[in-house]
ZARO-162714 format. One line per 8 residues: their letters; for each residue x, y, z of C-alpha. Coordinates in Angstrom, 2 decimals. Each point is the difference from the previous one (the first is absolute). Example, Ala and Ser with C-alpha at 12.3 -4.5 7.8 and 13.67 -1.06 7.14 Angstrom:
% residues 2
as> 12.30/-4.50/7.80 | 1.37/3.44/-0.66
//
This chain:
% residues 352
xxxxxxxx> 0.00/0.00/0.00 | 2.90/2.37/0.76 | 1.39/-0.49/-3.49 | -3.42/0.64/-1.56 | -0.38/3.24/1.94 | 3.48/1.11/-1.09 | -0.86/-0.75/-3.63 | -3.13/2.09/0.21
xxxxxxxx> 1.82/2.90/1.68 | 2.68/-0.06/-2.73 | -2.79/0.24/-2.56 | -1.71/2.81/1.93 | 3.23/2.03/0.21 | -0.16/0.30/-3.79 | -3.73/-0.06/-0.74 | -1.67/1.78/2.94
xxxxxxxx> -2.94/2.11/-1.11 | 0.28/3.75/0.52 | -2.75/1.17/2.38 | -0.47/3.49/1.48 | -0.20/-1.51/3.52 | 2.87/-2.47/-0.43 | 3.68/0.29/0.89 | 2.17/-1.73/-2.61
xxxxxxxx> 1.93/-3.14/1.00 | 3.28/1.86/-0.55 | -1.06/2.72/2.44 | -1.21/-2.56/2.54 | 3.40/-1.69/-0.11 | 1.44/3.36/1.04 | -2.29/-0.02/3.04 | -2.77/2.21/-1.37
xxxxxxxx> -3.44/-1.11/1.21 | -3.26/1.27/-1.50 | -2.32/2.35/1.84 | -2.42/-2.21/1.95 | -2.78/2.48/-0.73 | 0.59/-0.41/-3.73 | 0.05/-3.80/0.25 | -3.20/-0.08/2.07
xxxxxxxx> -1.84/2.43/-2.27 | 0.99/-1.92/-3.12 | -0.94/-3.37/1.47 | -3.45/1.22/1.04 | -0.56/1.50/-3.46 | 1.23/-3.14/-1.76 | -2.53/-2.28/1.66 | -2.12/-1.30/-2.90
xxxxxxxx> 1.28/2.84/-2.21 | 2.64/-0.06/-2.74 | 3.41/1.63/0.31 | -0.72/2.13/-3.08 | -3.13/1.42/1.60 | 1.67/0.65/3.35 | 3.08/1.94/-1.09 | -1.74/3.30/-0.73
xxxxxxxx> -2.22/-0.27/3.09 | 3.07/-0.61/2.12 | 1.78/3.05/-1.40 | -3.13/2.11/0.54 | -0.29/-1.09/3.64 | 3.68/0.56/0.76 | -0.17/3.46/-1.58 | -3.06/0.93/2.07
xxxxxxxx> 1.04/-1.74/3.24 | 3.79/-0.55/0.07 | 0.04/-1.68/3.43 | -2.29/-2.24/1.99 | -0.59/2.94/2.35 | -1.17/2.11/-2.94 | -2.42/-2.75/-1.00 | -1.24/-0.39/3.56
xxxxxxxx> -0.86/3.70/0.08 | -1.78/0.01/-3.36 | -3.72/0.60/-0.43 | -1.86/-3.26/-0.55 | -1.81/1.40/-3.04 | 3.29/1.04/-1.65 | 1.49/-3.46/0.43 | -3.15/-1.73/-1.26
xxxxxxxx> -0.07/2.28/-3.04 | 3.67/-0.72/-0.73 | -0.70/-3.72/0.30 | -2.96/0.11/-2.42 | 0.41/-2.48/-2.82 | 2.25/-2.42/1.90 | -2.96/-1.98/1.30 | -0.43/-2.00/3.23
xxxxxxxx> -0.64/3.21/1.89 | 0.21/-1.60/3.44 | 3.75/0.05/-0.65 | -0.03/3.80/-0.08 | -1.97/0.22/3.24 | 2.39/-2.43/1.68 | 2.93/1.94/-1.46 | -1.05/3.05/1.99
xxxxxxxx> -0.70/-2.01/3.16 | 3.40/-1.67/-0.23 | 1.88/3.24/-0.68 | -1.64/1.59/3.05 | 0.80/-3.04/2.15 | 3.66/0.15/-1.11 | 0.18/3.66/1.03 | -2.00/-0.33/3.21
xxxxxxxx> 1.32/-3.32/1.28 | 3.44/-0.33/-1.59 | 1.29/3.55/-0.25 | -0.29/0.04/-3.77 | 2.38/-2.96/-0.40 | -1.09/-3.33/-1.47 | 0.79/-2.97/2.24 | 2.15/-2.68/-1.63
xxxxxxxx> -1.45/-2.96/1.91 | -2.65/-1.83/-2.08 | -1.99/-0.76/3.17 | -0.24/3.71/0.81 | -0.82/0.87/-3.59 | -2.92/-2.44/0.10 | -1.59/2.04/2.77 | -0.30/3.05/-2.25
xxxxxxxx> -3.22/0.76/-1.92 | -0.15/-1.51/-3.46 | 3.23/-1.98/0.31 | -0.40/-3.74/-0.49 | 2.55/-2.81/-0.23 | 1.09/0.83/-3.54 | 0.56/3.73/0.59 | 1.73/-0.64/3.35
xxxxxxxx> 2.37/-2.51/-1.59 | 0.77/2.14/-3.05 | 0.56/3.13/2.07 | 2.29/-1.70/2.51 | 1.99/-1.69/-2.78 | 0.24/2.79/-2.55 | 0.34/2.97/2.35 | 2.03/-1.63/2.79
xxxxxxxx> 1.66/-3.09/-1.57 | -1.60/-2.31/2.55 | -0.40/-3.55/-1.38 | -3.77/-0.19/-0.44 | -1.99/-2.21/-2.33 | -1.75/2.16/-2.56 | -2.83/-1.77/-1.84 | -1.87/1.87/-2.70
xxxxxxxx> -1.52/-1.32/-3.21 | 3.35/0.07/-1.81 | 1.76/-1.94/2.76 | -2.84/-2.53/0.18 | 0.33/-0.62/-3.73 | 3.78/-0.39/0.13 | -0.10/-2.39/2.96 | -2.81/-2.09/-1.45
xxxxxxxx> 2.00/-0.49/-3.20 | 3.44/-0.52/1.48 | -1.41/-2.68/2.31 | -2.77/-1.25/-2.36 | -2.73/0.50/2.59 | -3.19/-1.54/-1.34 | -2.29/0.96/2.88 | -2.14/2.96/-1.16
xxxxxxxx> -0.04/3.46/1.51 | -1.09/1.18/2.48 | 0.32/-3.45/1.66 | 3.74/-0.10/-0.74 | 0.79/3.48/1.36 | 1.60/-1.16/3.25 | 1.95/-2.73/-1.81 | 1.37/2.64/-2.37
xxxxxxxx> 0.83/2.27/2.92 | 2.04/-2.78/1.62 | 1.85/-0.66/-3.26 | 0.71/3.72/-0.41 | 1.26/0.21/3.58 | 2.59/-2.74/-0.64 | 1.48/2.06/-2.83 | 0.08/3.35/1.82
xxxxxxxx> 3.65/0.84/0.80 | 1.15/1.62/3.23 | 2.04/2.57/-1.93 | -1.39/2.41/-2.62 | -3.53/-0.94/1.02 | -1.43/3.18/-1.52 | 1.66/-0.50/-3.37 | -1.03/-3.65/0.02
xxxxxxxx> -3.66/0.81/0.70 | -0.05/2.44/-2.90 | 1.94/-2.42/-2.22 | -2.60/-2.77/0.33 | -2.78/2.47/-0.76 | 1.92/1.33/-3.03 | 0.60/-3.55/-1.19 | -3.72/-0.71/0.08
xxxxxxxx> -0.90/3.31/-1.62 | 2.49/-0.11/-2.86 | 0.97/-3.63/-0.72 | -2.20/-2.47/1.90 | -3.10/1.75/-1.31 | -3.54/-1.42/0.16 | -0.01/-0.79/-3.72 | 2.94/-1.03/-2.17
xxxxxxxx> 2.72/0.01/2.69 | 3.45/0.64/-1.49 | 1.62/-3.05/1.56 | 3.05/0.13/-2.27 | 1.41/3.07/1.78 | -1.17/-0.78/3.53 | 2.80/-0.17/2.60 | -1.82/-2.92/1.65
xxxxxxxx> -0.75/-1.98/-3.17 | 2.40/-2.88/0.77 | -1.79/-0.82/3.26 | -3.59/0.79/-1.01 | -2.10/-3.16/0.32 | -2.92/1.38/-2.00 | 2.34/0.87/-2.89 | 1.43/-3.53/0.05
xxxxxxxx> -3.53/-1.44/-0.04 | -1.24/2.41/-2.67 | -2.75/1.34/2.28 | 1.26/3.50/0.75 | -2.78/1.76/-1.93 | -2.69/-1.96/1.85 | 1.16/1.03/3.49 | -1.06/1.20/2.46
xxxxxxxx> -3.29/-1.81/-0.15 | -2.99/1.90/1.35 | -3.41/-0.99/1.21 | -2.73/1.02/-2.47 | -1.39/3.43/0.83 | -3.74/0.28/0.61 | -1.90/2.07/-2.55 | -0.29/3.63/1.00
xxxxxxxx> -3.52/1.24/0.71 | -1.30/3.24/-1.50 | -1.33/2.73/2.27 | -2.18/2.90/-1.07 | -0.07/3.63/1.04 | -0.88/3.55/-1.03 | 2.30/3.01/-0.19 | -1.43/3.54/-0.13
xxxxxxxx> 1.86/2.76/-1.82 | -1.63/3.30/0.92 | 1.29/3.35/-1.14 | -0.88/3.67/-0.16 | 1.67/3.39/-0.34 | 1.40/-0.69/3.49 | 1.87/-3.08/-1.24 | -0.33/-3.76/0.46
xxxxxxxx> -1.54/-1.85/2.93 | 2.42/-2.41/1.67 | 0.20/-1.67/3.39 | 2.60/-1.72/2.16 | -0.83/-3.66/0.43 | -0.19/-1.51/3.51 | 3.35/-1.06/1.46 | -1.00/-3.65/0.15
xxxxxxxx> -0.61/-2.14/-3.05 | 1.25/0.12/-3.58 | 1.41/3.39/-1.06 | -0.28/1.11/3.62 | 0.92/3.64/0.53 | 0.20/0.67/-3.75 | -1.73/2.77/-1.90 | -2.71/-1.22/-2.37
xxxxxxxx> -3.44/0.47/-1.49 | -3.02/-0.44/2.24 | -1.74/-3.28/-0.69 | -1.57/-3.17/1.24 | 1.53/-2.92/1.82 | 1.26/-2.82/-2.21 | -1.78/-3.34/0.10 | -1.00/-2.96/-2.18
xxxxxxxx> -3.50/1.47/-0.07 | -0.11/3.77/-0.33 | -0.66/1.31/3.52 | -2.46/2.71/0.92 | 1.62/3.41/-0.12 | -0.66/3.71/-0.19 | 1.57/2.51/-2.39 | 2.05/2.82/1.55
xxxxxxxx> -2.71/2.52/-0.81 | -3.33/0.48/-1.75 | 0.69/0.63/-3.67 | -0.90/-1.10/-3.51 | 2.35/-2.93/-0.33 | 0.83/-1.55/-3.34 | 1.49/-3.48/-0.26 | 2.98/-0.54/-2.31
xxxxxxxx> -0.39/-2.86/-2.44 | 3.24/-1.80/0.79 | 0.89/-1.38/3.40 | 3.44/0.37/1.54 | 1.72/-3.30/0.80 | 2.85/-0.36/2.46 | 1.55/-3.17/1.38 | 1.11/-0.26/3.60
xxxxxxxx> 1.88/-2.95/1.50 | -3.11/-1.98/0.89 | -2.75/1.34/-2.25 | -0.96/1.90/-3.14 | -1.90/3.26/0.44 | -2.50/1.38/-2.50 | -0.96/3.61/0.73 | -2.93/1.80/-1.54
xxxxxxxx> 0.93/3.66/-0.41 | -2.67/2.64/0.52 | 0.55/3.64/-0.86 | -1.75/3.22/0.99 | 0.46/3.75/-0.32 | -0.85/1.78/3.25 | -1.57/3.42/0.38 | 1.25/2.44/2.68
xxxxxxxx> -3.03/-0.89/2.13 | 0.82/-3.72/0.12 | 0.65/-1.23/3.54 | 2.59/-2.78/0.35 | -0.85/-2.97/2.20 | 3.61/-1.28/-0.08 | 3.35/1.06/-1.36 | 1.20/3.49/-0.85
xxxxxxxx> 1.03/2.10/-2.97 | 3.52/-0.03/-1.40 | 0.77/2.88/-2.34 | 0.73/-1.14/-3.55 | 3.31/1.87/0.12 | 0.95/-1.95/3.14 | -1.23/-3.38/-1.24 | 2.79/-2.48/-0.74
xxxxxxxx> -1.19/-3.38/-1.35 | 3.38/-1.55/0.86 | -0.84/0.42/3.70 | -2.87/-2.48/-0.44 | 0.31/-3.79/0.29 | -0.01/-1.80/-3.33 | -3.67/-1.02/0.02 | -1.02/3.60/0.69
xxxxxxxx> 2.23/1.20/-2.83 | -1.85/-2.39/-2.29 | -3.29/1.54/1.07 | 1.36/3.45/-0.80 | 1.24/-1.19/-3.40 | -3.51/-1.23/-0.77 | -1.64/3.26/1.09 | 2.59/2.65/-0.86
xxxxxxxx> -1.05/0.72/-3.55 | -3.63/0.44/1.08 | 1.06/2.49/2.68 | 2.15/2.00/-2.40 | -2.85/0.17/-2.53 | -1.97/1.92/2.56 | 2.77/2.60/0.29 | 0.36/-0.17/3.74
//
């Protein structure tokens, strides 16, 4: 196992991906460690999100809040708006809770002990392990989707995920070296992301090809096996786009639940059968012909979009006006942006 780890680190020294939050292997060899705040922020953003999507968000956050103390002191609405489009919005809420706990309970310094990290809001086993390894070079077993794929192929694990997760964790732990733990953790993830890819793995240039059991058996492309996913249900809802000379009517969603704390259009709850609901005001609502579809992790959502122009006398039952000059669609979560895309041309035709 020691030799295999050394082979991978030699490969990583040459082929490490360039990331805005990463310290190069050459710099790490000189004793330079990355900023724990940068590592934590990137790892939270990268959960179920691609590297390509995260890079610009990361740069935007670091520019706005250069330190964890800056983030802890930020307005919730500003952070949620900056997060818009990344999805899984509970991560943003936990980001703020964690930043404030770091400042309040740890003097603005991230603890290096995985057990202490696990006590912080929003930090689970994966984030605790990756943060302790990458930021502090503590030998911790990092297991993300890339590492699971690599381990399942190298060891030809036939048991499907998620049943095999702990088996894969144990196999990954055996390969984790005591030295250069941070580089090693990133090396395995880079290997999975660039060579041991889900489809058409490039086995011919893999540093572990000589000892890969799945390659020898010709089964690399079929692993890891996964249990069949249940079919996603479709939920229904209504979104109301109301506008006037005063601007657009928007509301902040409740903190709990999907899109919690995010700005969006007033609307109904989402359910398999359209629930009873009330529009945000009395008005002459028109229904757009096409529905807006958005897919969340566990269900599809079909939204009916209703549109109304409001007179100055209209009394709002929920939400408030946002001036058109102040309205920024990019501050909305993706599904709410889709609603705006469906309604925008109709609003502009009325010269608001």
